C-alpha positions in Angstrom: -6.2 5.0 -55.5 -7.6 1.8 -54.0 -5.9 -0.3 -56.7 -2.7 1.5 -56.1 -3.0 0.8 -52.3 -3.7 -2.9 -52.8 -0.7 -3.2 -55.2 1.6 -1.6 -52.7 0.2 -3.3 -49.5 2.9 -6.0 -49.7 5.7 -3.5 -50.2 7.9 -2.6 -47.2 7.9 1.0 -48.5 4.2 1.5 -48.4 2.9 4.4 -46.3 1.0 4.0 -43.0 -2.2 5.3 -44.6 -2.0 2.7 -47.3 -1.4 0.0 -44.7 -4.5 1.1 -42.8 -6.6 0.7 -46.0 -5.2 -2.7 -46.8 -7.2 -5.8 -45.8 -6.2 -7.3 -42.5 -6.8 -11.0 -41.7 -7.0 -12.4 -38.2 -3.3 -13.4 -38.0 -2.2 -9.9 -39.1 -4.4 -8.4 -36.4 -3.1 -10.8 -33.7 0.5 -10.1 -34.7 -0.1 -6.3 -34.7 -1.6 -6.5 -31.2 1.3 -8.5 -29.9 3.8 -6.1 -31.4 2.1 -3.2 -29.8 1.5 -4.7 -26.4 4.5 -7.0 -25.9 7.5 -4.7 -26.6 7.0 -2.5 -23.5 7.0 -5.7 -21.3 10.7 -6.2 -21.8 11.4 -2.6 -20.8 9.0 -3.0 -17.8 10.8 -6.1 -16.5 14.2 -4.5 -16.7 13.0 -1.3 -15.0 11.5 -3.4 -12.2 14.9 -5.0 -11.6 16.5 -1.6 -11.4 13.9 -0.3 -9.0 14.1 -3.3 -6.8 17.9 -3.1 -6.6 17.7 0.6 -5.9 15.2 0.1 -3.0 17.3 -2.7 -1.6 20.4 -0.4 -1.5 18.2 2.2 0.2 17.1 -0.3 2.8 20.7 -1.3 3.5 21.6 2.3 4.0 18.6 2.7 6.3 19.8 -0.2 8.3 23.2 1.5 8.8 21.5 4.7 9.9 19.1 2.9 12.4 21.7 0.4 13.7 21.7 0.3 17.4 18.2 1.9 17.8 15.3 0.1 19.4 13.0 0.9 16.5 11.8 -1.3 13.5 13.8 -3.7 11.4 13.3 -3.3 7.7 13.2 -6.6 5.8 14.1 -7.1 2.1 11.5 -5.5 -0.2 9.0 -7.4 -2.3 7.8 -6.0 -5.6 4.0 -5.9 -5.8 1.3 -4.5 -8.1 0.8 -4.8 -11.9 4.3 -3.8 -12.8 5.9 -6.6 -10.9 3.2 -9.0 -12.1 4.6 -8.4 -15.6 2.2 -5.9 -17.0 0.8 -2.4 -16.5 -2.5 -0.8 -17.4 -0.8 2.6 -17.8 2.3 3.7 -19.8 4.2 5.1 -16.7 3.4 2.8 -13.8 4.0 3.4 -10.1 6.5 0.8 -9.0 5.2 -0.4 -5.6 7.3 -2.4 -3.2 6.3 -3.8 0.2 8.8 -3.7 3.0 8.0 -6.2 5.8 8.5 -4.9 9.3 10.0 -6.9 12.2 10.1 -5.8 15.8 13.4 -5.1 17.5 14.8 -7.3 20.2 12.7 -7.3 23.3 9.5 -6.5 21.4 6.9 -8.7 19.7 3.9 -8.1 17.4 0.4 -9.4 18.0 -2.2 -9.0 15.3 -5.8 -8.1 16.0 -7.7 -8.9 12.9 -11.4 -8.4 11.9 -13.8 -11.3 11.4 -13.6 -13.9 8.7 -16.7 -12.4 7.0 -14.5 -9.3 6.1 -12.0 -11.4 4.1 -10.0 -10.7 2.0 -9.8 -7.0 2.9 -10.0 -7.0 6.7 -8.7 -4.2 8.7 -6.5 -4.9 11.7 -4.2 -3.5 14.3 -0.7 -4.5 15.4 -0.2 -4.5 19.2 3.4 -4.1 20.3 4.4 -5.8 23.5 7.6 -6.0 25.5 9.1 -9.5 26.1 11.8 -10.6 28.4 15.3 -11.0 27.0 17.2 -11.0 30.3 18.8 -14.3 29.6 20.2 -13.2 26.3 21.4 -9.9 27.9 23.3 -11.9 30.6 24.8 -14.4 28.1 25.6 -12.2 25.1 25.2 -8.7 26.3 24.1 -7.5 22.9 20.5 -6.4 24.0 18.8 -4.7 26.9 15.6 -6.0 28.4 13.2 -3.2 28.2 10.6 -5.1 30.2 12.8 -5.4 33.3 14.8 -2.2 33.2 14.3 0.5 35.8 12.1 3.4 34.6 14.9 5.9 35.0 17.1 3.8 32.7 14.5 3.6 29.9 15.7 5.2 26.7 19.0 6.6 28.3 21.5 4.5 26.3 19.5 3.0 23.4 17.8 6.1 22.1 14.2 6.3 21.1 12.0 3.2 21.7 9.4 1.6 19.4 6.5 2.0 21.9 7.5 5.6 22.7 8.0 7.0 19.1 6.1 4.8 16.6 3.1 3.6 18.5 -0.2 5.1 19.8 -1.6 3.4 22.9 0.7 0.4 22.4 -0.4 -0.1 18.7 1.9 0.4 15.8 0.9 3.7 14.2 0.9 3.7 10.3 1.3 7.5 10.0 4.1 7.7 12.5 5.9 4.8 11.0 5.5 6.3 7.4 6.9 9.6 8.6 9.9 7.8 10.3 10.6 5.9 7.1 10.4 9.0 5.0 13.0 10.7 7.2 15.3 7.7 7.3 15.1 7.3 3.5 15.9 11.0 2.9 19.1 10.6 5.0 20.0 7.1 3.6 19.8 8.4 0.0 22.8 10.7 0.6 24.9 7.5 1.4 24.3 6.0 -2.0 26.6 6.7 -5.1 23.4 7.1 -7.2 22.6 10.3 -5.3 25.4 12.0 -7.3 23.7 11.1 -10.6 20.0 11.2 -9.8 17.7 13.4 -7.8 15.3 11.8 -5.3 12.3 13.6 -3.9 10.2 12.2 -1.0 6.6 13.2 -1.8 4.0 13.9 0.8 2.1 10.8 2.0 0.4 9.9 5.2 0.6 6.1 4.9 3.6 5.2 2.7 6.9 6.5 1.4 6.3 7.9 -2.1 9.4 8.7 -4.1 10.1 10.5 -7.4 13.5 9.6 -8.9 14.8 11.8 -11.8 18.0 11.2 -13.7 20.2 13.7 -15.6 18.1 13.1 -18.7 15.0 14.3 -16.8 13.4 10.8 -17.0 11.4 10.2 -13.9 10.3 7.1 -12.0 7.5 6.9 -9.5 8.1 4.6 -6.6 5.9 3.8 -3.6 7.3 1.9 -0.6 4.5 0.3 1.4 5.0 -1.1 4.9 3.6 -4.4 6.1 3.4 -7.0 8.9 3.3 -10.6 7.8 0.6 -12.9 8.9 2.5 -16.0 10.1 4.5 -17.6 7.3 1.9 -16.7 4.6 2.1 -14.2 1.8 -0.8 -12.1 3.3 0.2 -8.9 5.1 -1.4 -6.1 7.0 -0.1 -3.2 5.0 -0.1 0.6 5.1 -1.8 0.9 1.7 -4.8 3.2 1.4 -8.2 1.5 1.6 -11.1 2.2 -0.7 -13.0 3.5 2.3 -11.2 5.8 4.6 -9.7 4.0 7.6 -11.0 4.9 11.0 -7.6 5.4 12.8 -3.9 5.8 12.1 -3.4 2.5 14.0 -5.6 0.6 11.4 -3.7 -1.5 8.8 -5.3 -2.9 5.7 -5.1 -6.6 4.8 -3.5 -7.2 1.4 -3.2 -10.1 -1.0 -0.7 -8.3 -3.3 2.1 -10.7 -2.5 0.2 -13.9 -3.3 -1.0 -12.4 -6.6 2.5 -11.5 -7.6 3.7 -15.0 -6.7 0.8 -16.5 -8.8 1.8 -14.6 -11.9 5.4 -15.4 -11.5 4.5 -19.1 -11.2 2.3 -18.9 -14.3 5.2 -17.2 -16.2 7.4 -20.2 -15.4 4.8 -22.8 -16.4 3.3 -21.0 -19.5 4.9 -21.0 -22.9 7.7 -18.5 -23.3 5.6 -16.5 -25.8 2.5 -16.6 -23.6 0.0 -13.9 -24.3 -2.0 -14.1 -21.1 -0.6 -10.7 -19.7 -1.1 -9.1 -23.1 -4.7 -10.2 -23.0 -5.1 -8.7 -19.6 -3.5 -5.4 -20.6 -5.8 -5.1 -23.7 -9.0 -5.6 -21.7 -7.8 -3.3 -19.0 -7.3 -0.6 -21.7 -10.6 -1.4 -23.5 -12.6 -1.4 -20.2 -11.0 1.6 -18.6 -13.6 3.9 -17.1 -16.3 1.2 -17.0 -17.7 -0.8 -14.0 -15.2 -3.6 -14.8 -12.3 -2.9 -12.5 -8.7 -4.1 -13.1 -9.1 -6.4 -10.1 -12.2 -7.9 -11.7 -10.4 -8.5 -15.0 -7.4 -10.0 -13.2 -9.6 -12.3 -11.3 -11.1 -13.6 -14.5 -7.6 -14.3 -15.9 -6.4 -16.0 -12.8 -9.4 -18.4 -12.9 -8.8 -19.0 -16.7 -5.2 -19.8 -16.1 -6.1 -22.6 -13.7 -9.0 -24.2 -15.6 -7.5 -24.1 -19.2 -4.3 -25.7 -20.5 -1.4 -23.2 -20.3 -0.2 -24.6 -23.6 -3.2 -22.8 -25.2 -1.8 -19.3 -24.4 0.8 -19.1 -27.2 1.3 -15.7 -29.0 -0.5 -17.0 -32.1 -3.5 -17.9 -30.0 -4.2 -14.3 -28.8 -7.5 -13.8 -30.6 -8.8 -17.2 -29.4 -7.7 -16.4 -25.9 -9.4 -13.0 -26.0 -12.6 -14.7 -27.2 -12.3 -17.2 -24.3 -11.8 -14.4 -21.8 -15.0 -12.7 -23.1 -17.0 -15.9 -22.9 -15.9 -16.5 -19.3 -16.7 -12.9 -18.3 -20.1 -13.2 -20.1 -20.9 -16.4 -18.2 -20.0 -14.7 -14.9 -22.3 -11.8 -15.8 -25.2 -14.0 -16.7 -24.9 -15.9 -13.5 -24.1 -12.7 -11.5 -21.2 -14.6 -10.0 -17.4 -14.1 -10.0 -15.6 -15.7 -7.1 -12.5 -14.1 -5.5 -9.6 -16.2 -6.6 -7.8 -16.7 -3.3 -10.7 -17.5 -1.0 -11.9 -21.1 -0.6 -10.5 -22.0 -4.0 -8.9 -25.5 -4.3 -7.2 -24.5 -7.6 -4.9 -22.0 -5.9 -1.4 -23.5 -6.4 0.0 -25.0 -3.2 3.3 -23.0 -3.7 1.3 -19.9 -2.7 1.1 -19.9 1.1 -2.2 -18.5 2.4 -3.6 -18.3 6.0 -5.8 -21.2 7.0 -8.9 -19.0 7.1 -8.3 -18.1 3.4 -8.1 -21.8 2.5 -11.2 -22.8 4.5 -13.3 -19.7 3.7 -16.5 -19.9 1.7 -16.1 -18.5 -1.9 -16.7 -14.7 -2.0 -18.8 -13.5 -4.9 -17.4 -10.3 -6.3 -20.6 -9.8 -8.4 -23.0 -10.0 -5.5 -23.9 -6.3 -5.9 -25.3 -7.2 -9.3 -27.8 -9.6 -7.6 -29.0 -6.8 -5.3 -29.0 -3.9 -7.8 -31.0 -4.5 -11.1 -29.8 -1.1 -12.4 -26.2 -1.9 -11.8 -26.7 -5.3 -13.6 -28.4 -3.7 -16.6 -25.5 -1.2 -16.8 -22.9 -3.9 -16.7 -24.7 -5.8 -19.5 -24.7 -2.6 -21.6 -21.0 -2.0 -21.1 -20.2 -5.7 -22.0 -22.3 -5.4 -25.2 -20.4 -2.3 -26.2 -17.1 -4.2 -25.6 
Protein backbone atom coordinates (compact mmCIF):
# COMPACT_ATOMS: atom_id res chain seq x y z
CA UNK A 1 0.00 0.00 0.00
CA UNK A 2 2.85 2.42 0.82
CA UNK A 3 4.51 1.82 -2.58
CA UNK A 4 1.20 2.44 -4.31
CA UNK A 5 0.74 5.66 -2.35
CA UNK A 6 4.25 6.90 -3.26
CA UNK A 7 3.70 6.10 -6.96
CA UNK A 8 0.43 8.00 -7.02
CA UNK A 9 1.53 11.01 -4.94
CA UNK A 10 2.38 13.05 -8.07
CA UNK A 11 -0.90 12.20 -9.78
CA UNK A 12 -3.70 14.77 -9.69
CA UNK A 13 -6.22 11.97 -9.19
CA UNK A 14 -4.71 10.66 -5.96
CA UNK A 15 -7.00 10.53 -2.94
CA UNK A 16 -6.75 12.85 0.05
CA UNK A 17 -5.68 9.92 2.27
CA UNK A 18 -2.79 9.10 -0.06
CA UNK A 19 -1.77 12.78 -0.13
CA UNK A 20 -1.61 12.84 3.66
CA UNK A 21 0.73 9.81 3.62
CA UNK A 22 3.01 11.30 0.95
CA UNK A 23 6.20 13.03 2.15
CA UNK A 24 5.87 16.82 2.41
CA UNK A 25 8.87 19.13 2.10
CA UNK A 26 9.08 22.63 3.57
CA UNK A 27 7.92 24.39 0.40
CA UNK A 28 4.89 22.09 0.08
CA UNK A 29 3.96 22.85 3.69
CA UNK A 30 4.37 26.58 3.18
CA UNK A 31 2.26 26.50 0.03
CA UNK A 32 -0.40 24.44 1.79
CA UNK A 33 -0.59 26.91 4.68
CA UNK A 34 -0.84 29.85 2.30
CA UNK A 35 -3.64 28.21 0.32
CA UNK A 36 -5.57 27.46 3.48
CA UNK A 37 -5.09 30.85 5.09
CA UNK A 38 -4.91 33.28 2.17
CA UNK A 39 -8.08 32.43 0.21
CA UNK A 40 -10.53 33.70 2.87
CA UNK A 41 -8.69 37.07 2.98
CA UNK A 42 -9.99 38.06 -0.47
CA UNK A 43 -13.54 37.31 0.65
CA UNK A 44 -12.94 39.17 3.93
CA UNK A 45 -11.75 42.32 2.15
CA UNK A 46 -14.76 42.40 -0.19
CA UNK A 47 -17.16 41.82 2.72
CA UNK A 48 -15.55 44.70 4.65
CA UNK A 49 -16.22 47.01 1.70
CA UNK A 50 -19.86 45.92 1.53
CA UNK A 51 -20.33 46.38 5.29
CA UNK A 52 -18.65 49.80 5.26
CA UNK A 53 -20.83 50.97 2.35
CA UNK A 54 -23.97 49.68 4.07
CA UNK A 55 -23.19 51.47 7.35
CA UNK A 56 -22.38 54.67 5.45
CA UNK A 57 -25.80 54.50 3.79
CA UNK A 58 -27.37 53.90 7.20
CA UNK A 59 -25.60 56.96 8.62
CA UNK A 60 -26.82 59.13 5.73
CA UNK A 61 -30.36 57.98 6.44
CA UNK A 62 -29.79 58.71 10.15
CA UNK A 63 -28.71 62.22 9.18
CA UNK A 64 -31.97 62.73 7.28
CA UNK A 65 -34.00 61.56 10.28
CA UNK A 66 -32.14 63.74 12.81
CA UNK A 67 -31.83 66.81 10.58
CA UNK A 68 -32.90 69.90 12.46
CA UNK A 69 -32.50 68.37 15.91
CA UNK A 70 -30.03 69.66 18.47
CA UNK A 71 -28.58 66.22 19.12
CA UNK A 72 -25.36 64.57 17.90
CA UNK A 73 -23.79 64.67 14.44
CA UNK A 74 -22.68 61.26 13.17
CA UNK A 75 -19.44 61.44 11.17
CA UNK A 76 -18.39 58.91 8.45
CA UNK A 77 -17.59 55.49 9.93
CA UNK A 78 -14.12 53.97 10.30
CA UNK A 79 -13.65 50.21 10.06
CA UNK A 80 -11.71 48.88 13.05
CA UNK A 81 -10.71 45.51 14.48
CA UNK A 82 -9.10 42.45 12.93
CA UNK A 83 -11.45 42.19 9.92
CA UNK A 84 -10.58 45.70 8.74
CA UNK A 85 -6.90 45.09 9.50
CA UNK A 86 -7.07 42.38 6.83
CA UNK A 87 -7.33 39.22 8.90
CA UNK A 88 -9.61 37.50 11.37
CA UNK A 89 -8.89 34.95 14.10
CA UNK A 90 -12.35 33.43 13.58
CA UNK A 91 -14.26 32.22 10.53
CA UNK A 92 -17.25 34.54 11.00
CA UNK A 93 -15.95 37.82 12.39
CA UNK A 94 -17.87 40.67 13.92
CA UNK A 95 -17.42 43.67 11.63
CA UNK A 96 -16.73 46.60 13.95
CA UNK A 97 -17.03 50.21 12.84
CA UNK A 98 -16.36 53.37 14.82
CA UNK A 99 -18.62 56.37 14.28
CA UNK A 100 -17.06 59.64 15.47
CA UNK A 101 -19.46 61.99 17.25
CA UNK A 102 -19.52 65.76 16.85
CA UNK A 103 -21.57 68.18 18.97
CA UNK A 104 -24.38 70.19 17.36
CA UNK A 105 -24.10 73.94 16.84
CA UNK A 106 -23.98 75.83 20.09
CA UNK A 107 -22.37 72.94 21.97
CA UNK A 108 -18.79 71.79 22.52
CA UNK A 109 -17.03 68.74 23.95
CA UNK A 110 -14.38 68.86 26.68
CA UNK A 111 -12.50 65.65 27.47
CA UNK A 112 -11.58 64.73 31.02
CA UNK A 113 -8.96 61.99 30.78
CA UNK A 114 -7.19 59.85 33.34
CA UNK A 115 -3.50 60.14 34.14
CA UNK A 116 -0.61 59.36 31.79
CA UNK A 117 0.22 56.31 33.93
CA UNK A 118 -3.06 54.73 32.75
CA UNK A 119 -2.10 54.88 29.05
CA UNK A 120 -3.06 53.43 26.60
CA UNK A 121 -6.39 52.36 28.12
CA UNK A 122 -7.42 55.35 30.13
CA UNK A 123 -11.00 55.96 31.03
CA UNK A 124 -12.43 59.41 30.49
CA UNK A 125 -15.55 61.51 30.42
CA UNK A 126 -16.89 63.95 27.84
CA UNK A 127 -18.30 67.13 29.33
CA UNK A 128 -20.84 68.93 27.15
CA UNK A 129 -20.95 72.71 27.39
CA UNK A 130 -23.01 75.38 25.68
CA UNK A 131 -21.22 78.04 23.65
CA UNK A 132 -22.46 81.33 22.30
CA UNK A 133 -23.50 81.40 18.63
CA UNK A 134 -25.48 84.64 18.81
CA UNK A 135 -23.41 86.28 16.07
CA UNK A 136 -24.07 83.44 13.64
CA UNK A 137 -27.73 83.48 14.61
CA UNK A 138 -27.95 87.21 13.75
CA UNK A 139 -25.96 86.92 10.51
CA UNK A 140 -27.19 83.61 9.07
CA UNK A 141 -30.22 82.69 11.13
CA UNK A 142 -29.55 78.94 10.73
CA UNK A 143 -28.93 78.23 14.43
CA UNK A 144 -30.27 79.20 17.83
CA UNK A 145 -28.04 80.16 20.72
CA UNK A 146 -28.99 77.78 23.51
CA UNK A 147 -26.76 79.67 25.92
CA UNK A 148 -28.63 82.96 25.64
CA UNK A 149 -32.20 81.87 25.01
CA UNK A 150 -34.87 82.49 27.60
CA UNK A 151 -35.69 79.42 29.69
CA UNK A 152 -39.28 79.34 28.47
CA UNK A 153 -38.01 79.11 24.87
CA UNK A 154 -35.64 76.20 25.51
CA UNK A 155 -36.55 73.18 23.41
CA UNK A 156 -39.81 74.74 22.09
CA UNK A 157 -38.86 74.94 18.40
CA UNK A 158 -35.77 72.75 18.09
CA UNK A 159 -37.01 69.62 19.81
CA UNK A 160 -34.89 67.62 22.24
CA UNK A 161 -31.52 69.05 23.27
CA UNK A 162 -28.26 67.18 23.73
CA UNK A 163 -27.84 68.10 27.40
CA UNK A 164 -31.44 67.20 28.18
CA UNK A 165 -31.67 63.81 26.46
CA UNK A 166 -28.21 62.27 25.98
CA UNK A 167 -26.29 63.56 28.99
CA UNK A 168 -26.17 62.86 32.72
CA UNK A 169 -25.06 65.80 34.86
CA UNK A 170 -23.62 67.56 31.78
CA UNK A 171 -21.57 64.51 30.73
CA UNK A 172 -22.26 62.58 27.53
CA UNK A 173 -23.91 59.32 28.60
CA UNK A 174 -22.72 56.20 26.74
CA UNK A 175 -25.85 54.16 27.41
CA UNK A 176 -28.30 56.93 26.53
CA UNK A 177 -26.38 57.66 23.34
CA UNK A 178 -26.29 53.96 22.37
CA UNK A 179 -30.06 53.63 22.91
CA UNK A 180 -30.64 56.77 20.82
CA UNK A 181 -28.49 55.39 17.98
CA UNK A 182 -30.28 52.04 18.09
CA UNK A 183 -33.64 53.79 17.70
CA UNK A 184 -32.42 56.04 14.88
CA UNK A 185 -30.81 53.11 13.02
CA UNK A 186 -34.04 51.08 13.29
CA UNK A 187 -36.00 53.88 11.62
CA UNK A 188 -33.23 54.73 9.11
CA UNK A 189 -33.08 51.13 7.87
CA UNK A 190 -36.61 51.41 6.50
CA UNK A 191 -35.44 54.23 4.19
CA UNK A 192 -32.85 52.04 2.45
CA UNK A 193 -33.59 49.92 -0.64
CA UNK A 194 -31.66 47.07 1.00
CA UNK A 195 -34.45 46.75 3.59
CA UNK A 196 -36.62 45.09 0.90
CA UNK A 197 -34.04 42.32 0.34
CA UNK A 198 -32.45 41.86 3.78
CA UNK A 199 -33.63 41.65 7.36
CA UNK A 200 -31.88 43.82 9.94
CA UNK A 201 -32.15 43.06 13.66
CA UNK A 202 -30.89 45.50 16.29
CA UNK A 203 -29.56 43.33 19.11
CA UNK A 204 -29.62 44.29 22.80
CA UNK A 205 -26.51 46.20 23.85
CA UNK A 206 -25.82 48.76 26.56
CA UNK A 207 -22.86 50.55 25.00
CA UNK A 208 -23.00 50.07 21.23
CA UNK A 209 -25.31 49.33 18.32
CA UNK A 210 -25.09 45.62 17.47
CA UNK A 211 -26.71 44.52 14.24
CA UNK A 212 -27.50 41.19 12.62
CA UNK A 213 -28.04 41.40 8.88
CA UNK A 214 -29.59 38.42 7.12
CA UNK A 215 -30.20 38.09 3.38
CA UNK A 216 -32.72 35.94 1.53
CA UNK A 217 -30.23 33.05 1.46
CA UNK A 218 -30.16 33.12 5.29
CA UNK A 219 -26.53 34.19 5.29
CA UNK A 220 -25.94 36.48 8.26
CA UNK A 221 -23.41 39.18 9.10
CA UNK A 222 -22.66 40.49 12.58
CA UNK A 223 -21.96 44.22 12.73
CA UNK A 224 -21.14 46.41 15.72
CA UNK A 225 -21.25 50.20 15.53
CA UNK A 226 -19.12 51.79 18.23
CA UNK A 227 -19.34 55.46 19.16
CA UNK A 228 -16.31 57.63 19.73
CA UNK A 229 -15.05 61.14 20.47
CA UNK A 230 -11.75 62.01 18.82
CA UNK A 231 -8.79 63.30 20.82
CA UNK A 232 -7.73 66.39 18.88
CA UNK A 233 -6.63 65.49 15.36
CA UNK A 234 -5.13 62.14 16.42
CA UNK A 235 -6.41 58.66 15.67
CA UNK A 236 -7.04 57.92 19.36
CA UNK A 237 -10.66 58.06 20.52
CA UNK A 238 -12.67 57.78 23.68
CA UNK A 239 -15.08 55.03 22.63
CA UNK A 240 -18.15 53.21 23.84
CA UNK A 241 -16.45 49.80 23.67
CA UNK A 242 -16.65 47.50 26.66
CA UNK A 243 -13.62 47.52 28.93
CA UNK A 244 -11.97 44.39 30.34
CA UNK A 245 -12.91 45.61 33.81
CA UNK A 246 -16.44 46.88 34.23
CA UNK A 247 -16.68 50.66 33.94
CA UNK A 248 -17.82 52.60 36.96
CA UNK A 249 -20.43 54.79 35.28
CA UNK A 250 -22.48 55.20 32.11
CA UNK A 251 -20.65 58.51 31.56
CA UNK A 252 -17.28 56.71 31.43
CA UNK A 253 -15.75 56.19 27.99
CA UNK A 254 -12.81 53.89 27.17
CA UNK A 255 -9.68 55.09 25.39
CA UNK A 256 -9.00 53.08 22.24
CA UNK A 257 -6.06 52.68 19.83
CA UNK A 258 -8.12 50.70 17.30
CA UNK A 259 -7.89 53.38 14.58
CA UNK A 260 -4.08 53.79 14.71
CA UNK A 261 -3.72 50.00 14.58
CA UNK A 262 -5.91 49.77 11.46
CA UNK A 263 -3.94 52.61 9.85
CA UNK A 264 -0.68 50.82 10.65
CA UNK A 265 -1.75 47.59 8.95
CA UNK A 266 -3.07 49.51 5.94
CA UNK A 267 0.25 51.29 5.66
CA UNK A 268 2.14 48.00 5.88
CA UNK A 269 -0.12 46.49 3.19
CA UNK A 270 0.92 49.30 0.84
CA UNK A 271 4.64 48.97 1.56
CA UNK A 272 4.96 45.17 1.85
CA UNK A 273 5.14 42.82 -1.16
CA UNK A 274 1.78 42.12 -2.80
CA UNK A 275 2.05 38.48 -1.73
CA UNK A 276 3.11 39.35 1.82
CA UNK A 277 2.45 36.66 4.40
CA UNK A 278 2.58 38.81 7.56
CA UNK A 279 -1.18 38.62 8.20
CA UNK A 280 -1.22 34.91 7.43
CA UNK A 281 1.53 34.47 10.03
CA UNK A 282 -0.55 36.36 12.58
CA UNK A 283 -3.67 34.36 11.84
CA UNK A 284 -1.82 31.05 12.18
CA UNK A 285 -0.35 31.93 15.57
CA UNK A 286 -3.69 33.31 16.79
CA UNK A 287 -5.24 29.96 15.88
CA UNK A 288 -2.43 27.90 17.40
CA UNK A 289 -2.37 29.89 20.65
CA UNK A 290 -6.12 30.22 21.13
CA UNK A 291 -7.04 29.49 24.72
CA UNK A 292 -3.52 30.15 26.05
CA UNK A 293 -2.15 33.11 27.97
CA UNK A 294 -0.90 34.68 24.73
CA UNK A 295 -3.69 37.05 23.72
CA UNK A 296 -4.40 38.27 20.20
CA UNK A 297 -3.23 41.74 21.27
CA UNK A 298 0.07 40.25 22.44
CA UNK A 299 0.63 38.45 19.13
CA UNK A 300 -0.36 41.54 17.15
CA UNK A 301 2.14 43.59 19.14
CA UNK A 302 4.91 41.12 18.27
CA UNK A 303 4.07 41.37 14.58
CA UNK A 304 3.91 45.17 14.62
CA UNK A 305 7.39 45.34 16.14
CA UNK A 306 8.74 42.81 13.64
CA UNK A 307 7.34 44.75 10.68
CA UNK A 308 9.26 47.86 11.74
CA UNK A 309 12.60 46.22 12.58
CA UNK A 310 12.88 43.74 9.69
CA UNK A 311 12.90 44.45 5.93
CA UNK A 312 9.40 44.22 4.50
CA UNK A 313 10.90 42.57 1.42
CA UNK A 314 11.46 39.47 3.56
CA UNK A 315 7.74 38.78 4.01
CA UNK A 316 7.05 37.16 0.63
CA UNK A 317 4.66 34.22 0.46
CA UNK A 318 7.50 31.78 -0.10
CA UNK A 319 9.17 33.03 3.11
CA UNK A 320 6.26 32.01 5.35
CA UNK A 321 8.08 29.29 7.30
CA UNK A 322 11.13 31.53 7.85
CA UNK A 323 8.83 34.36 8.98
CA UNK A 324 7.03 32.06 11.40
CA UNK A 325 10.39 31.00 12.81
CA UNK A 326 11.43 34.66 13.18
CA UNK A 327 8.13 35.40 14.93
CA UNK A 328 8.77 32.58 17.41
CA UNK A 329 12.34 33.73 18.05
CA UNK A 330 11.17 37.27 18.79
CA UNK A 331 8.44 36.02 21.12
CA UNK A 332 10.93 33.71 22.85
CA UNK A 333 13.30 36.65 23.40
CA UNK A 334 10.47 38.69 24.91
CA UNK A 335 9.60 35.83 27.24
CA UNK A 336 13.19 35.34 28.37
CA UNK A 337 13.53 39.05 29.10
CA UNK A 338 9.96 39.21 30.48
CA UNK A 339 9.50 42.31 28.36
CA UNK A 340 7.20 43.16 25.45
CA UNK A 341 6.61 46.85 24.90
CA UNK A 342 3.30 48.31 23.75
CA UNK A 343 3.83 49.32 20.14
CA UNK A 344 2.23 52.79 20.21
CA UNK A 345 3.67 54.18 23.46
CA UNK A 346 7.05 55.92 23.43
CA UNK A 347 8.09 54.06 20.28
CA UNK A 348 10.14 56.08 17.77
CA UNK A 349 9.51 53.45 15.08
CA UNK A 350 5.78 54.21 14.84
CA UNK A 351 5.33 55.64 11.32
CA UNK A 352 4.80 59.41 11.30
CA UNK A 353 1.73 58.95 9.10
CA UNK A 354 -0.04 57.60 12.20
CA UNK A 355 -1.13 60.60 14.26
CA UNK A 356 -0.93 60.04 18.00
CA UNK A 357 -1.52 62.39 20.95
CA UNK A 358 1.65 64.00 22.30
CA UNK A 359 1.46 62.05 25.55
CA UNK A 360 1.58 58.80 23.55
CA UNK A 361 4.72 59.94 21.72
CA UNK A 362 6.50 61.11 24.87
CA UNK A 363 5.35 58.31 27.21
CA UNK A 364 7.75 55.79 28.67
CA UNK A 365 7.49 52.35 27.01
CA UNK A 366 4.84 50.15 28.63
CA UNK A 367 5.85 46.55 29.32
CA UNK A 368 2.94 44.22 28.51
CA UNK A 369 4.81 41.34 30.20
CA UNK A 370 5.38 43.10 33.53
CA UNK A 371 3.03 40.62 35.22
CA UNK A 372 5.55 37.87 34.36
CA UNK A 373 8.16 39.74 36.42
CA UNK A 374 5.88 39.83 39.46
CA UNK A 375 4.33 36.37 39.22
CA UNK A 376 6.77 33.40 38.95
CA UNK A 377 3.90 30.93 38.46
CA UNK A 378 2.51 32.93 35.53
CA UNK A 379 6.00 33.06 34.00
CA UNK A 380 6.50 29.30 34.33
CA UNK A 381 3.08 28.69 32.80
CA UNK A 382 3.87 30.98 29.85
CA UNK A 383 7.13 29.12 29.23
CA UNK A 384 5.28 25.77 29.23
CA UNK A 385 2.74 27.06 26.71
CA UNK A 386 5.52 28.37 24.51
CA UNK A 387 7.38 25.04 24.57
CA UNK A 388 4.17 23.25 23.59
CA UNK A 389 3.82 25.62 20.65
